Phi, psi and omega in degrees: 000133182283134177288143176249134179253146177280133177282131183231141174286140179229128181240122175262138183202172171229166178260132177279182184299335180269002179086010178278142177283128179243101182296141175240344180199145177224132180219158168254115186243150172228142180074229186258021183296342182270010176292130180237126180261174182300323180295318178295317179298318178299318178298316178298315180299323178293321182281323179236087183304332181291352179272354179299122185056028186205043182244128184230164174218145173243125177232118181052040177084356177261132183261135179230138175268124181268321181199000000 
């Protein structure tokens, strides 16, 4: 029997100088799609320099710092 995963909204963002969350990506993920590796983080940092040491994700209301 195939496992079914619950689809969850995932929001990637950074904090601006005033501490406001600035979204850079929104996805509906199921399973392990929200895994982010070092190469992906570097690509995001290159495209959005303000995310360097300032990249976060919210999954089901829980906030995680990625880099």
